[in-house]
N, CA, C and O of each residue as an XYZ file, in Angstrom:
272
protein
N     238.930    -23.434     22.371
C     237.575    -23.596     21.875
C     236.758    -22.416     22.373
O     236.794    -22.080     23.557
N     236.024    -21.793     21.469
C     235.238    -20.634     21.868
C     234.030    -21.068     22.703
O     233.560    -22.203     22.618
N     233.558    -20.139     23.496
C     232.425    -20.449     24.374
C     231.170    -20.735     23.549
O     230.356    -21.577     23.927
N     231.015    -20.039     22.427
C     229.847    -20.264     21.561
C     229.850    -21.700     21.018
O     228.813    -22.363     20.983
N     231.002    -22.155     20.606
C     231.119    -23.532     20.088
C     230.857    -24.549     21.197
O     230.220    -25.576     20.965
N     231.346    -24.263     22.392
C     231.131    -25.138     23.532
C     229.637    -25.232     23.863
O     229.143    -26.324     24.142
N     228.926    -24.132     23.837
C     227.486    -24.105     24.090
C     226.742    -24.896     23.010
O     225.797    -25.628     23.304
N     227.179    -24.741     21.765
C     226.565    -25.487     20.664
C     226.729    -27.001     20.864
O     225.789    -27.768     20.651
N     227.923    -27.416     21.273
C     228.167    -28.843     21.530
C     227.313    -29.353     22.691
O     226.771    -30.457     22.630
N     227.196    -28.552     23.744
C     226.361    -28.952     24.882
C     224.888    -29.069     24.464
O     224.185    -29.981     24.898
N     224.442    -28.158     23.638
C     223.059    -28.195     23.153
C     222.817    -29.443     22.324
O     221.806    -30.122     22.500
N     223.741    -29.749     21.419
C     223.608    -30.960     20.610
C     223.586    -32.214     21.479
O     222.800    -33.132     21.243
N     224.450    -32.243     22.478
C     224.505    -33.389     23.373
C     223.190    -33.543     24.137
O     222.702    -34.659     24.314
N     222.626    -32.444     24.582
C     221.349    -32.503     25.298
C     220.248    -33.042     24.394
O     219.430    -33.847     24.838
N     220.211    -32.611     23.128
C     219.206    -33.105     22.173
C     219.420    -34.593     21.892
O     218.458    -35.351     21.773
N     220.664    -34.998     21.788
C     220.947    -36.413     21.537
C     220.547    -37.271     22.734
O     220.043    -38.382     22.564
N     220.769    -36.764     23.930
C     220.341    -37.498     25.125
C     218.823    -37.653     25.152
O     218.305    -38.724     25.469
N     218.124    -36.582     24.818
C     216.663    -36.633     24.783
C     216.189    -37.631     23.733
O     215.288    -38.428     23.994
N     216.787    -37.590     22.557
C     216.415    -38.510     21.486
C     216.712    -39.954     21.876
O     215.919    -40.851     21.589
N     217.828    -40.177     22.517
C     218.196    -41.519     22.971
C     217.172    -42.046     23.982
O     216.785    -43.213     23.924
N     216.743    -41.200     24.888
C     215.725    -41.612     25.862
C     214.391    -41.923     25.177
O     213.722    -42.892     25.537
N     214.009    -41.120     24.209
C     212.766    -41.376     23.468
C     212.848    -42.687     22.694
O     211.896    -43.468     22.681
N     213.977    -42.923     22.056
C     214.160    -44.173     21.314
C     214.153    -45.374     22.256
O     213.611    -46.427     21.918
N     214.742    -45.223     23.419
C     214.740    -46.291     24.407
C     213.309    -46.615     24.842
O     212.959    -47.785     25.001
N     212.487    -45.588     25.033
C     211.086    -45.808     25.400
C     210.343    -46.574     24.310
O     209.559    -47.477     24.603
N     210.590    -46.215     23.068
C     209.936    -46.896     21.951
C     210.363    -48.359     21.887
O     209.529    -49.245     21.703
N     211.643    -48.607     22.038
C     212.148    -49.991     21.990
C     211.571    -50.801     23.146
O     211.219    -51.967     22.971
N     211.473    -50.196     24.316
C     210.905    -50.881     25.475
C     209.444    -51.243     25.223
O     209.024    -52.359     25.527
N     208.671    -50.316     24.674
C     207.269    -50.589     24.339
C     207.166    -51.692     23.291
O     206.310    -52.569     23.399
N     208.019    -51.656     22.291
C     207.993    -52.674     21.249
C     208.332    -54.047     21.821
O     207.721    -55.043     21.434
N     209.292    -54.112     22.731
C     209.655    -55.387     23.336
C     208.493    -55.949     24.145
O     208.229    -57.151     24.104
N     207.801    -55.090     24.875
C     206.641    -55.539     25.643
C     205.558    -56.084     24.709
O     204.948    -57.114     24.995
N     205.326    -55.395     23.601
C     204.322    -55.846     22.627
C     204.742    -57.170     21.997
O     203.907    -58.056     21.810
N     206.011    -57.314     21.673
C     206.519    -58.566     21.108
C     206.296    -59.710     22.085
O     205.887    -60.799     21.686
N     206.562    -59.469     23.353
C     206.370    -60.512     24.358
C     204.893    -60.900     24.471
O     204.571    -62.077     24.627
N     203.997    -59.912     24.393
C     202.563    -60.195     24.416
C     202.157    -61.035     23.210
O     201.406    -62.001     23.343
N     202.654    -60.665     22.038
C     202.319    -61.392     20.819
C     202.868    -62.815     20.837
O     202.213    -63.740     20.358
N     204.067    -62.993     21.388
C     204.633    -64.340     21.500
C     203.775    -65.202     22.423
O     203.527    -66.371     22.130
N     203.325    -64.628     23.532
C     202.467    -65.374     24.453
C     201.145    -65.729     23.782
O     200.627    -66.831     23.966
N     200.603    -64.803     23.010
C     199.359    -65.067     22.287
C     199.552    -66.166     21.259
O     198.696    -67.041     21.123
N     200.645    -66.139     20.543
C     200.929    -67.178     19.553
C     201.051    -68.543     20.214
O     200.516    -69.528     19.705
N     201.748    -68.609     21.340
C     201.883    -69.877     22.055
C     200.519    -70.389     22.500
O     200.228    -71.581     22.397
N     199.696    -69.485     22.992
C     198.354    -69.864     23.427
C     197.529    -70.390     22.259
O     196.832    -71.397     22.387
N     197.609    -69.709     21.128
C     196.863    -70.146     19.947
C     197.366    -71.494     19.434
O     196.572    -72.336     19.015
N     198.665    -71.694     19.466
C     199.235    -72.978     19.046
C     198.714    -74.092     19.945
O     198.350    -75.165     19.462
N     198.677    -73.840     21.250
C     198.169    -74.852     22.174
C     196.699    -75.152     21.909
O     196.285    -76.310     21.964
N     195.909    -74.123     21.622
C     194.485    -74.334     21.328
C     194.300    -75.152     20.062
O     193.468    -76.058     20.017
N     195.070    -74.836     19.041
C     194.956    -75.574     17.785
C     195.370    -77.026     18.001
O     194.724    -77.939     17.485
N     196.425    -77.242     18.749
C     196.863    -78.617     19.019
C     195.825    -79.378     19.837
O     195.592    -80.562     19.594
N     195.203    -78.709     20.800
C     194.200    -79.394     21.618
C     192.958    -79.722     20.797
O     192.332    -80.759     21.016
N     192.598    -78.864     19.866
C     191.474    -79.164     18.975
C     191.851    -80.327     18.069
O     191.029    -81.206     17.811
N     193.069    -80.336     17.591
C     193.540    -81.415     16.734
C     193.616    -82.739     17.472
O     193.440    -83.794     16.863
N     193.879    -82.703     18.783
C     193.957    -83.927     19.572
C     192.592    -84.562     19.777
O     192.506    -85.762     20.038
N     191.524    -83.781     19.664
C     190.181    -84.295     19.890
C     189.663    -85.170     18.768
O     188.730    -85.942     18.990
N     190.224    -85.083     17.574
C     189.767    -85.846     16.415
C     190.866    -86.811     16.004
O     191.981    -86.379     15.708
N     190.577    -88.114     15.978
C     191.591    -89.060     15.514
C     191.991    -88.791     14.069
O     191.172    -88.362     13.256
N     193.246    -89.045     13.763
C     193.775    -88.731     12.427
C     193.140    -89.589     11.345
O     192.997    -89.124     10.214
N     192.749    -90.836     11.651
C     192.189    -91.711     10.622
C     190.696    -91.481     10.410
O     190.123    -92.038      9.473
N     190.060    -90.687     11.240
C     188.627    -90.425     11.112
C     188.414    -89.129     10.329
O     188.980    -88.090     10.666
N     187.594    -89.204      9.286
C     187.317    -88.012      8.485
C     186.305    -87.141      9.226
O     185.343    -87.659      9.794
N     186.511    -85.843      9.226
C     185.657    -84.925      9.961
C     184.340    -84.702      9.222
O     183.287    -84.671      9.858
N     184.368    -84.548      7.914
C     183.174    -84.239      7.125
C     182.601    -85.468      6.438
O     181.971    -85.349      5.387
N     182.801    -86.609      6.995
C     182.307    -87.837      6.374
C     180.796    -87.913      6.497
O     180.249    -87.581      7.548
N     180.100    -88.349      5.427
C     178.655    -88.498      5.444
C     178.265    -89.703      6.287
O     178.968    -90.714      6.296
N     177.160    -89.597      6.985
C     176.685    -90.751      7.727
C     176.296    -91.888      6.767
O     175.967    -91.619      5.612
N     176.327    -93.136      7.217
C     176.095    -94.254      6.322
C     174.671    -94.342      5.782
O     174.462    -95.054      4.800
N     173.681    -93.667      6.357
C     172.311    -93.784      5.860
C     172.012    -92.927      4.643
O     170.884    -92.957      4.151
N     172.982    -92.159      4.133
C     172.750    -91.357      2.922
C     173.024    -92.148      1.690
O     172.881    -91.633      0.581
């Protein structure tokens, strides 16, 4: 194998290593964001359920008072 070809392969490998590290950083950031969004969704679900628990199911929310 010629030295020029060997240098070319080493250069390509170095670029691939750099790209792999950059992609790993992006995936790590995306995973952190996904975890934040999942926590937010769980929190919102709990809030909606707690609001729903405050009103009995058989009672209408927008019912007119009897004096109308």
